[in-house]
N, C-alpha and C positions, 0 to 999 in steps of 0.2 A: 413046835407049831410054830408057823410064822419066821423062822428062822432064830427062835430066839434061844440064848443060853436060861441055865437055870437064874442066876442073877437076872438076865434082862428078864425074866418071866417076873420076878419078884418086883424089881424096878417098875416095871410096866401096872403089876396089880396095884401097890401103892400111887403110882400116878392117876388109874383110874379111882379109887376112892376119892383122893384128893380133888379129882376135877367135877366129881359126885357130888362132893360135901358143897363145894367151891361155889359152884354154880346153882346148886339148890338154895344158901344163904343168899347168894346175889339174887334170886327171884324172890325168898321172902323176904328180905330185909332190905333188900339194894344195896348191901357190902355183907360183907365177910367179918364176923364178930368172933376173932381169938378168942373170945372168954365163952361164948357155950360149948356145947359139946362136939355139935355140928364142925364150931370153927376151930376147938383142940383138936377132933381130927384131921382137919384140914391143915393146921400147921406141921403137927406130927408126921402125918403123911407127906407132905412137901417135903420136909426137912429129910426123913427118909430117902424120898424118889432121888433127893440131891444127892446126898452120900451116897446112894448107889451108882448113881450115874460115874460116878467117879472109877467103876471098876469097870464097865463097858466100853468097847473101843473097836467099835462096828468101821467106823471109816479111820482106822490108821491109833496112832497114839494120843496124846495130849491135842484136843481139838476145841473149838469154839462153843460143843455143848457144852465141854467141861466149863468153860469160861461162865456160859450161860447159869450153869449151877454156883457156882461163885457169887455170881449178882446175886442169885435167887436167892441163897442162903445168907446173906450179906444183908438183902433188904426184909427178906423175914426177918432176921433177928434185930434190926432197926426196929420193924411194925410191932413187933412184941415188946421191944425196952419201951417203945415211946408209947405204949398202953399201958403197961407194967410202972414205969415209974414217971412219965410225963417229963420226962427229961428235956423238951424241945418246946414245952410252957404250950401256949395257946396254941402251937404247929401240933401236937402232937395229933391230935385226932385227926389231923390231914398224913400225918405220916402212915399212922396206922391204918385208915381206909384205906388212903393209896399206895400204901405200902401192899397190902392182902392182893388187893388188885392187881398189881405189876404184878406178881410171885403169878396168879393166874393166868396172866396174860402171855411169860415165862413157860409157864408150861403148855403150851398150847402150838409152842414152835415148835419143838423135839416131838410135839404130837401128833402134829400132823404130819412133818416128816416122816416118822418111823410109822404112821400108821399107814399114809396113802403112798408109800415106797412098798406097803406090802399085801393091800389091798385096792380093788377086788385080786382076789388068790389068780395068777396066770396074765392077771392084766390092770398092775396098780395104776393108779392116780396119776401118780407122780413119777419119774426117774430117779429124782436122789433130791439130796440138797440144790444144787445151783439150778434143777428145774423152774423155767419161769415162771409156769402156770403156779410153782409151789411159792414162789416168793410174791406172784401175785396175792395168792390165799393170805399168807402171811401177810401181807398190807393190808387187806381187806381188814383182819382179823385186829391188827393194830388202829386202825381207824376207829371200831366198833369199842375197844377201850378206853381210846383217847377221849370218846363220846362220852362212855360211862364213866369216865376218871372225871369229866369236868364237871359232870351233873351230883356228883358224890360231894367233889368240893362247892358246890354252890348249895347244897344240901347242907352241907356240915360248916357254913358262912351263915346260911341262912337259919337254920337251927331248928329246931321243933314243925312249926309251924309250917315247913319245908316238906315236912313228912321223913324228915329224917329220924331214926331212932336213935336215944340218948347214947352220947356215950357211958359210957358207966368209969363211975372216978379209980 
C-alpha cells in the first residue's frame, strides 16, 4: 500500500504514534513532557522512527533524511539527558522543552514529503523533495515552530505565572 516496504510501514506506524503523542502534549500542556506516559511514548516512538529510517533507501543511498534522523536522535538524547541530569543547570528546562519541540519539527520534514508525494493517490500534492510547493510548506511549518519555541522559551523564563507547567525535578 502506497509503495511501502514492511520496514517503511513499521517506520510510518511509529512516526504516526509519535506525531499524535507530540501534538496531543502540545495541545494539552504547551510542551512535550518526556516523563508522562504520553511523553515517554513520544520519546520512544521518535527514537524508533529515527532508527528505522536508516534501513529506508527510497531515494538512493545515505541521504539528507538519514542526516535528519541523526540530528533528531542527538537532539532527543540531549533533551532527555538535560531533564534527567540537569547537566545544563538553568538551561536544562530550555534544552528539554525546545529540544523535544525541535524533534517534532524534524518529524514534519520527511512526513510532509513522504505523505504528500503519495496522496492523494494518483495526484499527489508534491512531486518530490525538491518541489517548490513542498519547500514552501516546510517553510511555513518552520515558521510556526519558531513561534511555538519562542513562546515556550518565554513561558520557561516567566515561570508558572505565564501558564507554564512546572518543570519536574
